[in-house]
Every structure is written in C-alpha cells, then in structure tokens.
N, C-alpha and C positions, 0 to 999 in steps of 0.2 A: 153873821149867824152860822149855824152848823153847816158843815160840808156834807152834802147829800149824794156825792158822786156814786158811791157803791150801791146805795139804795136805787138809784135810777138805773144802774147797770143790771141789778137783780131783776128790776121790773122788765127789762128788755131780754131777760133770760141769758144774760152774759156772765161768764165766770169772773169772780174776783179773788185775789190772792193776798194773803196777809201773813202774819206771824204773831205768836204771843210775845208780849213785851213785859219783861219782869224787872229788869235792873233799871233804876231811875237815872236817866241821862237824856236830857233834851237833845244834846248833840248827836247821840246815837239814833234818836228818833229821826232827826234830819237826814242822817246818812241812810237810814232805811228807806226814807221817802225818795231821796236822790237816786238810790239803787233801783227803785221801781216798784216797791210794794204798793198795792192799792190801799192797804189799811194795816194797822196794827191793833192788837187786842191788849190793852193795858190791863195787866193781870193783878187786880187787888184782892183776889181770892186767896192766892198763895203767896203773894208778896206784898209788902207794905209801902204805901205812898200816902202822904198827907194830901189834903184837898188842893193846896197850892201847888204841890209837885205834879199832881194829875193835870192840873190846868196848864202848867208850863209844858208838859208833854204834848197836850192837845194843841197848844199854841204853836209848837215846833212843827207838828204835822200840818196844821193849816198853813203855815208859812210856805210849804212846798206842794200844797194841794193834796196831801195824803189824808184819808179819812182815819179817824180814831174811834174805836169802840172800847168801852170800859166794861171789863168783866167785874162786876160788883162782888163784894164778899158775902152779901146776903140779899134778900128780897125786901128788906124793910123800907118803908116809905122814905125816910130820911137818907138812907144810903143811896137810893136811886136818885133822889133830888139832888144831892150833892154831886153825884157823878155827871148828871146831865147839865147842871148849872155851869160846868166847866166849858161848855160849847162843844162837847164831843158829839161825834156823828151818831152815836147810839149807845145802848148798853147790851151786855150779854148777862143773862141771869142763870146762875148754876144752882144745883142741889134742890131742884123741885121735884115733887113726886106725884102731883095731881094736876089736872086742868084747872081746878078751883084756885090753887096756889098761883098758877101761871096767870089766870085771869086777873087776880088781885094785883100781882106784881106788874104786869103789863099796864094795868090801869094807873098805877103809880107814875108811870112814864108819860102819861098823856094829860093835857089840860082839858077842862070842860069844853065840849060835852062828851068827850071820849073817855075821860078818866078824872082823877083826883089830884093830879100833880100840884104841888104847892105853887102859887103864883110868885114868879120871880123875874120880872122884866128888867130889873136893875143889875142883873148878873152878866157875865161875859156871854153866856148863851143868848141872852136877851138883848145884845148889842148895847149893853150899859144904858138902856132906856132911850138910845137915839132912834130906834125903831118903835113906833107905837105898840104898846103892849098887846092889843087885840091882834094886830097884824103878825107880831112875833109869835103869839100862842098858836094861831092858825098855821103858820109856816112850821113851827116845831111839831105839831100834831101830824102834819102831812109828810114831813121829811125825816123825822127821827127814826132810826132803826131799832126795833126791839127784837132781840135774839133770845130764845129760850133753849136751855140745854135739855136734851133727852139723854140721861146717863144712868138710869137705873131701871130695874125690871118693872117697878111700879108705874112709872110714866109710860114705859113701853106698852103697857096694857091699855093705855087711854089715848092712843095716838089719834084715833078718829075724832074724839072730842077736842083734843088739844088743837088739831088742824082747823077747827071751826071757830077758834077765838079770833075776833076781828083785829084786836090790838097786837097780836103776835104776828110779826112779819116773817121771821125766819126760825127754822129749827136747827139746832146744832147738836150733832151726836158727839158726845164725849166718849170715845171708845175705851179710854183707860178706866174711868169710873164705871162704865157699863160692864166691862169685863170683870171688874171686882164684884159688882152687884150680882153678876151671873156665877160667882164662885171660881172665876178664871183670871185672877188678877194679873194685869200686865200682859195677857196673851191676846194682843190685838189682832194677830193673824189666825186665831182659832176660828174654824169654820162656823161654829155657832155664833161667835161674836160678829164675825163678818156678815153672817145671815141676818142679824138683828140690825146692823148698820144699814144694810141694804133694805130691810123692811121699813126703816124710818124714811129713807130716801124715797122709796116707791110710794109710800103712803102720803107723804108731803106733796109730792108731785101730783098725786091724784086729786088733791084738794087745791092745787094751784099755789102752794106755799113754796117759797125758796127754802133750801136746805143746804147744810154743809157739815163739815166734820174736820177733825184733825188728821193731817197726813205728814209723813216724813220720808215717803218713798214714792218715786214717780209712778211705778206701776199701780199702787194703791190709788193714787190721785186719779189716774186715767180711768181706772175701773169705776170709781164713784162718779167721775165726770160723765162717763158714758151712761150711767144710770139716771143722771139728772141733777147731781149735787153741783152747786154753783158757788158756795161760799166756803173757801178753804183756808185753814190755818196750817201753814207749813212750819212745823216745829216751833222753836221759841228762840229768843235772842241768846239765851245761855248756851244752847246747843249750837247755834251758829257761830258764836264767839269761840266756844271750846274747839269745834272742828277746825276753824281757821288757825287758832293758836297751835293746836296739836300738829297740824300739817307744817306750819312754819318751823316749829321746834324740831320736827322729825328731819326736815331738810338741813337745818344748820347743825344739828347734832352729828351728822356724818362728818363734819369738818372739825370737831372738837379734838383736842389733843390731851 
C-alpha cells in the first residue's frame, strides 16, 4: 500500500525535498529516487499522463522507497480517485479559491467516515484486495497526504479557515500563480510576493499545519525553511535536465572545430 514516509517526516517536523515531475519516464523516476529525492510531484496539471502511465511512475518510485505525490489537473471527484488508486502517497490540489472548495476536494481523498472517496480495494492502492478492504481504507485515511495549493489572492484571504480543515494536511504556496494573481506575473522575488509566501508559512505553522513551496535557489529555500516551511519542491525535471544538458554542451562545444 501507499508509501507514507514523507507524511511521517512532516509529522516529526522534518523537511522533505522533491521536484515537479513532468516528462513521462519511469526510468527517470528511478534515477531521481536513487539520487536521493524524498518525493516527486507528478504534474498532471500542466503535462499529460494516462492513468496507466501515472501508475507506472508511482510503481517506479515505490521500487526505491521514494514517495510520489500527484498534482491533479482539477478537484473533481473522479480525477482525485483515479490519482489515488495508483497507490500514490498523496495528491496536490491546485486552482482552489475558497476553503469550501478545499474541504470538498480533500473529502474526495478520504474514505468514510472522513470523506466520500469511491470504494476501491481492488486497485493497486488497495493491494489488489490482498489486504482486507476495511483495513486498507483505514490505512489510506491515516497515511495519505493531501496538499492544497495557496496560489491566489482569494485563498490568501481565507488562510485561517483553510488551516482549520481537518482533511488538509499541508499547504503549498504556488509563488508563480500567486505572483500572477497579485498582478506581478513571474516576479517571485518581489517583496510583496515574498511577504505573502511568508504570511502563508507563518499562518500554517500557527495552526500546526505543515507547509511548503516551490524553490529554485538555496537562499530562498533556507529563508523559508527558517520560517517553518518543510515541504519543498526544488524546480522540475525539465529544468534539471536542461541545466545538465546545457552544461555538458557548453563543455564539449569548446573543443568543436
């Protein structure tokens, strides 16, 4: 059943480090696990994967003990159920604007009595029914990680209410979309954008919620870590690939004739 290592680490207030994973390749998921990432966020919001492909990536992560979080494309019940049925460690839900939307979406990720997730013990997540269904549902409810994005000014104004939702485990500040919502698209280092990221972190910590964000620079990561953020997405696979390839080409290009 699902790998709950990062949820357990977050409960102990330990930082966890992952990256967004966009290009379908189970082999690269294995490489990321072997390299030492705690988790990857399989990004089905901005990139396309079939349910079978998502499950194969989750399987690759499980093979090496790496957690897999699926950023779903929307908060629909069927979308969330399909993502979790792969056996992923949890889901990350973007594009929400109100605590009411977050409550409904988080409820779709939990079985009774916590939510309304469709019963599916015959799936990979349910150990293909080798584990009794009631035991599996209890385990899934206790160990699945539900991450909700805070990435617009509407949700920013409802942080206290959001932090009181029982089924929401972790808040994730999406600085890119947040900056756009503030009328400052792409300005992740703008003082007002940074101040709002810090506001989310401080508010979440006050309510005992784990919280994280996207980072691509060490100084930003350390700043947010010191404030209490614990769930970090360092860049994405495309950026990592591109940087490595560009570096290699820059070296060999010096010897072209």
